[in-house]
C-alpha positions, 0 to 999 in steps of 0.5 A: 482528522490530522491538519497542517498545524499537527506537523512541524519541520525542525533541524537537528544534529546529523546523527552518528552510527555506532557498531553494527548501525549505519548513517542513511540518507532518505531518497524516497519516503513512502507515505502509507495510510497505516500510518494514521493508525501508527501515530495513534498507537493502533498499529502492531509495533508501534507506540502512540507519538506524542508532540515532538516525536518523528513520524513513522515512515518507511523509505528507500535510503542510500548508506552514507556510512556503515558500521556494519559488514554486510553493507556498505556506502552506496548501498541501497535498502528500504528501512523504518527511518520515519519522516527524516532526511537522514537516519542511523539505523541497525542493520538488523532492522533493514527491511530489504536490500534494494537492487537499483537494476530491478526497476526505479528505485522509488518502486521498492516502496510500491509495486516492488515493496510493501504494496506490492507484496500485500498484493501478492499475499492476496492474490497468490495466497487467499484469494486465489482467483482462477480463470473466468472468476470475477474479482473485486478491488476497492481503492483500485487506484491506490498502490495495493488495489492496482496491483492486486488487479493486475496480478489477478489479470495474469491469472486470468480472472475478470477484475472490476474496480471500485474508486472514488473519482472518474480520474481514478477510474480512467487510471484503473481501466485505461493504465492497470488494464482492468475490465471496469471500474465504478465510481462508488461516490455515484448514487447508482453504484451498487447498480452499476456493480450489479450490471459488471458482476451479474453472477456475483463476486467470486473474489473480494479484496476490500481496502476500506472496511467498515460500513463499505465492507458490509454493503459489499457482502449482498454482492458475493457469489456463494462460497466467495472469498474475502480478502480483509486488507485495510480499514481506513474508514476507521483510522481517524477514530479509536471506535471500530465499525463493526461488521455484522457477520449474517450476510457472509453467513448467508453467502457462505463466504470465507473471510480472511484476514491479510497482514503482509509481514506473513509473507515476507519470505516470499519477498525475493521470488515477488520481486524477481517476477514483478520486476519482469512483469514490469519490463514486459509492461504487464505490471504498471505503475502510478506515483503521486509524488511531491519534492521536499520533506517540508511537502510530506505533510501536505500529500499526507493530508491529501492521502488521508482525504483519499484524493491521491491518484496512485502511490504516495511518494516523497522525493527527498534527496537525489538517488546518488551524490 
């Protein structure tokens, strides 16, 4: 587990963009669990960091100076900037062009960005819950879990969340509109789950992995679909907590891993739909926000302890200026 002594805040000269590059200023920095794996070099496309390296991170940025014809000063984009107030990025590395009219800018790294697209891949491509089926999602108060449940509700499914506190369960039911939420830290949580899902779970979206995924196997209905999305149970170790397949075979379950990049071609369509749902009140958001890049470590450590409620966001700079 990381601690505050692992982080250092430093000032360096402002970088200058070369042809085909642009200078951007970070507006909202996204903090995500996968960054813990990336720091260790255990995430696709990320090399292990050493002392003095900038920590990986995706952010909503405003273009300050552009040496590329596709972008101009004042444009908003999502890019891998790392934990920096300013960054120089290649135009080819832009993850997403942001339309400020689609929703609050910070949602471009939340429900209108990678977390939302992850949920879309789970619900619309893999899990495919139908009217009357029961979908259960772990880490239901998080940005992915919360979106999964809300998208499943739009398909007519009955949705049950699993979260780690009464506060999170209140968010899941009262704000996100789930049918129920169970605090998995209570000793009888599995009995509560049986009561909530008397005929079993048709679709389970797993955001935890490890022994928690194994515990859920016995609650699946026959021919259930399991979406394996995250494994924070293993993020603090280089040892993988393996999953025995026997219980899943007994349930004739279909297990499928989810990698969000597979659905990048859906991003524009998804953002168009999701922004409409947000305006109509059908897709709700919750952010756990701090102000100032110097406060990113404390929020990241909070996220790693599972204490955040909602999407972890660092407001780094003003939206304009």
